[in-house]
C-alpha positions as CSV (number, residue, x, y, z in Angstrom):
1,X,23.7,9.1,-30.6
2,X,20.8,7.0,-32.0
3,X,23.5,4.4,-32.8
4,X,25.3,4.4,-29.5
5,X,22.1,3.7,-27.6
6,X,21.0,0.8,-30.0
7,X,24.6,-0.4,-29.8
8,X,24.3,-0.1,-25.6
9,X,20.6,-1.6,-25.8
10,X,21.9,-4.6,-27.6
11,X,24.9,-5.1,-25.6
12,X,23.6,-4.5,-22.3
13,X,20.7,-7.3,-23.4
14,X,23.0,-9.7,-23.8
15,X,25.1,-8.7,-20.5
16,X,21.0,-9.2,-18.5
17,X,20.7,-12.5,-20.2
18,X,23.9,-13.7,-19.1
19,X,23.9,-12.2,-15.7
20,X,20.6,-13.6,-14.9
21,X,21.9,-17.1,-15.4
22,X,25.5,-17.2,-13.9
23,X,26.8,-13.7,-13.1
24,X,29.3,-11.7,-14.9
25,X,27.7,-9.4,-17.0
26,X,29.3,-6.3,-16.0
27,X,32.2,-8.1,-18.5
28,X,30.1,-6.6,-21.0
29,X,28.2,-3.8,-20.0
30,X,30.9,-1.5,-18.4
31,X,33.2,-2.3,-21.5
32,X,30.4,-1.4,-23.7
33,X,29.5,1.9,-22.4
34,X,33.5,2.8,-22.0
35,X,33.6,1.7,-26.2
36,X,30.4,3.9,-26.7
37,X,32.5,7.2,-25.3
38,X,30.7,7.4,-22.2
39,X,32.8,9.0,-19.3
40,X,34.0,6.9,-16.6
41,X,31.9,8.0,-13.5
42,X,28.7,8.2,-15.7
43,X,29.8,4.6,-17.0
44,X,29.5,3.5,-13.4
45,X,26.5,5.3,-12.4
46,X,24.4,4.7,-15.5
47,X,25.2,1.3,-15.9
48,X,24.3,0.8,-12.1
49,X,20.8,2.2,-12.8
50,X,20.2,-0.5,-15.9
51,X,21.6,-3.0,-13.8
52,X,19.2,-2.4,-11.1
53,X,16.3,-2.5,-13.5
54,X,17.8,-6.1,-14.9
55,X,18.2,-7.6,-11.1
56,X,14.5,-6.3,-10.3
57,X,13.2,-8.1,-13.1
58,X,14.9,-11.7,-12.3
59,X,14.2,-11.0,-9.0
60,X,10.6,-11.1,-9.3
61,X,10.6,-14.1,-11.9
62,X,12.7,-16.3,-9.3
63,X,10.6,-15.3,-6.4
64,X,7.3,-15.9,-8.2
65,X,9.4,-19.6,-9.2
66,X,9.5,-20.4,-5.7
67,X,13.3,-20.5,-5.8
68,X,14.1,-17.7,-3.4
69,X,13.9,-18.1,0.7
70,X,13.0,-15.1,2.5
71,X,13.9,-16.9,5.5
72,X,17.3,-16.4,4.9
73,X,16.9,-13.2,2.8
74,X,15.5,-11.2,5.6
75,X,18.7,-11.5,7.6
76,X,20.8,-11.2,4.4
77,X,19.4,-8.3,2.7
78,X,19.8,-6.0,5.5
79,X,23.7,-7.0,5.9
80,X,24.3,-6.5,2.0
81,X,22.4,-3.1,2.0
82,X,24.5,-1.7,4.7
83,X,27.7,-3.3,3.2
84,X,27.0,-1.8,-0.5
85,X,26.7,1.6,1.5
86,X,30.1,1.4,3.1
87,X,31.6,0.1,-0.5
88,X,30.5,3.2,-2.4
89,X,31.5,5.7,0.6
90,X,34.8,4.2,0.9
91,X,35.5,3.7,-3.1
92,X,38.0,6.1,-3.1
93,X,40.1,5.5,0.0
94,X,41.5,1.9,-0.8
95,X,44.1,1.4,-3.8
96,X,42.0,-0.5,-6.3
97,X,44.9,-2.6,-7.1
98,X,45.6,-4.3,-3.9
99,X,41.3,-5.0,-4.1
100,X,42.0,-6.4,-8.0
101,X,44.5,-9.0,-6.7
102,X,42.5,-10.5,-3.8
103,X,39.4,-10.6,-5.9
104,X,41.6,-12.2,-8.9
105,X,42.9,-14.9,-6.5
106,X,39.4,-15.6,-5.3
107,X,37.7,-15.8,-8.8
108,X,40.6,-18.3,-9.7
109,X,39.6,-20.3,-6.8
110,X,36.3,-20.2,-7.5
111,X,36.7,-21.4,-11.0
112,X,39.0,-24.0,-10.3
113,X,37.1,-25.7,-7.4
114,X,33.8,-25.9,-9.6
115,X,35.3,-27.3,-12.4
116,X,36.6,-30.1,-10.3
117,X,33.8,-30.5,-8.1
118,X,31.2,-32.9,-10.0
119,X,28.5,-32.3,-7.2
120,X,28.6,-28.8,-6.3
121,X,25.1,-27.1,-7.3
122,X,23.6,-29.7,-8.7
123,X,21.7,-31.1,-6.3
124,X,19.8,-29.0,-3.7
125,X,20.9,-29.9,-0.1
126,X,19.4,-27.1,1.7
127,X,18.1,-28.5,4.9
128,X,17.2,-25.6,7.0
129,X,18.5,-22.5,8.8
130,X,20.6,-22.2,12.2
131,X,22.4,-20.1,14.0
132,X,25.4,-20.7,12.4
133,X,24.6,-20.4,8.7
134,X,22.8,-17.1,9.2
135,X,25.4,-15.7,11.0
136,X,27.9,-16.7,8.3
137,X,25.8,-16.0,5.8
138,X,24.7,-12.3,7.0
139,X,29.1,-12.0,7.2
140,X,29.2,-12.9,3.8
141,X,26.3,-10.6,2.4
142,X,27.9,-7.5,4.3
143,X,31.2,-8.4,2.6
144,X,29.8,-9.2,-1.2
145,X,27.7,-5.8,-0.7
146,X,30.8,-3.7,0.4
147,X,32.5,-5.3,-2.5
148,X,29.6,-4.4,-5.1
149,X,29.4,-1.4,-4.1
150,X,33.1,-0.5,-3.8
151,X,34.5,-2.5,-7.1
152,X,31.4,-4.7,-8.5
153,X,33.1,-7.2,-10.8
154,X,32.0,-11.0,-10.6
155,X,29.8,-10.3,-7.1
156,X,27.1,-12.6,-9.2
157,X,29.4,-15.4,-9.7
158,X,30.5,-14.7,-5.9
159,X,26.9,-14.8,-4.6
160,X,26.1,-18.0,-6.2
161,X,28.9,-19.9,-5.1
162,X,28.8,-18.5,-1.6
163,X,25.2,-19.4,-1.0
164,X,25.8,-23.0,-2.8
165,X,28.6,-23.3,-0.1
166,X,26.7,-22.0,3.0
167,X,23.6,-23.3,2.4
168,X,23.9,-26.3,0.2
169,X,21.4,-24.7,-2.7
170,X,21.8,-25.8,-6.3
171,X,22.5,-23.3,-8.9
172,X,19.0,-22.7,-9.5
173,X,18.1,-21.6,-5.9
174,X,21.6,-20.1,-5.3
175,X,20.9,-17.8,-8.3
176,X,17.3,-16.8,-7.3
177,X,18.7,-15.5,-4.1
178,X,21.8,-14.0,-5.3
179,X,19.9,-12.0,-7.8
180,X,17.3,-10.5,-4.9
181,X,20.4,-9.9,-2.7
182,X,22.3,-8.5,-6.1
183,X,19.0,-6.3,-6.3
184,X,19.5,-4.7,-3.0
185,X,22.7,-3.8,-3.3
186,X,22.6,-2.2,-6.8
187,X,19.9,0.0,-4.9
188,X,21.8,1.0,-2.4
189,X,24.9,2.0,-4.7
190,X,22.5,3.4,-7.3
191,X,21.3,5.9,-4.8
192,X,24.7,7.4,-4.0
193,X,25.1,7.7,-7.7
194,X,21.8,9.7,-8.1
195,X,22.7,11.7,-5.3
196,X,26.2,12.4,-7.1
197,X,24.3,13.2,-10.4
198,X,26.4,10.5,-11.9
199,X,23.3,9.0,-14.1
200,X,22.5,9.9,-17.4
201,X,18.7,9.0,-17.8
202,X,18.5,9.7,-21.5
203,X,20.8,6.5,-22.0
204,X,19.8,5.0,-18.6
205,X,16.2,4.6,-19.4
206,X,16.4,2.7,-22.7
207,X,19.1,0.8,-22.0
208,X,17.7,-0.3,-18.4
209,X,14.5,-1.5,-20.8
210,X,16.8,-3.7,-22.7
211,X,18.3,-5.2,-19.8
212,X,14.7,-6.1,-18.1
213,X,13.7,-8.3,-21.3
214,X,17.4,-9.7,-21.3
215,X,17.5,-10.6,-17.5
216,X,13.3,-12.0,-18.3
217,X,14.7,-14.5,-21.0
218,X,17.8,-15.6,-19.2
219,X,15.9,-16.1,-15.8
220,X,13.3,-18.6,-17.7
221,X,16.5,-20.1,-19.7
222,X,17.8,-21.0,-16.5
223,X,14.5,-22.2,-14.6
224,X,13.8,-24.3,-17.7
225,X,17.1,-26.2,-18.5
226,X,18.2,-26.4,-14.5
227,X,21.3,-26.5,-12.7
228,X,23.0,-29.1,-14.9
229,X,23.4,-26.4,-17.7
230,X,24.0,-23.2,-15.7
231,X,27.2,-24.9,-14.0
232,X,29.4,-24.9,-17.5
233,X,27.8,-21.2,-18.0
234,X,29.0,-20.2,-14.1
235,X,32.5,-21.7,-14.6
236,X,33.0,-20.0,-17.9
237,X,31.8,-16.7,-16.6
238,X,34.1,-17.2,-13.7
239,X,37.0,-18.0,-16.3
240,X,36.2,-14.8,-17.8
241,X,36.4,-12.8,-15.0
242,X,39.5,-13.9,-14.6
243,X,40.8,-13.2,-17.8
244,X,39.2,-9.9,-17.6
245,X,41.4,-8.8,-14.3
246,X,44.6,-10.4,-15.2
247,X,44.4,-8.3,-18.6
248,X,43.6,-4.9,-16.2
249,X,46.8,-6.0,-14.1
250,X,49.1,-6.5,-16.7
251,X,48.0,-3.9,-19.2
């Protein structure tokens, strides 16, 4: 058991480091739990517990650095929270294969668009809020909240990309706001998993601590190196999500 916990702590530390920069940490955490022999339902619940601790650490770091905007978040957070609750509650009612296909198409689009757009996310072009971008952002947050509660892979990348397109943020500010929203959706999902008794705290607590350190170092890395270095990592993770989902569909 000790070796399993050490393996999961290392894998999830790396996942939290990457996730706090560009999203996509779930590509590492979920397979790691399954490799360690953790049952599927406990994998989902325990990884959500650990990811919540990670996203909290990142959120605090981004907030302290001034890279979050609560004028926007005060609208987006409630929408994301409600969406996540609906997502968890309907997780067993919609065919996963349908959602996988839709998400795969979206991830491919994000990867290709980000690769060929030289300016996307490099400069901060945010000019303020208005009725239109608040409405669009709230709908977007609800949909991503639902998706995270229901399914999850790539949600960090989707959030970052959407915030860049809707508000003109650079990668750092989009990442900061995305982490706060992601923390909200994690909390909503975690509540349901805890009520359902699907969290293994014996594994979850040490892994959560490891992920908090990973998130802290990852966020610090992002703030120091800036958007130009984050962009290629973001594109790499988007392509990794694509490959993983293609593999799942084929095999």
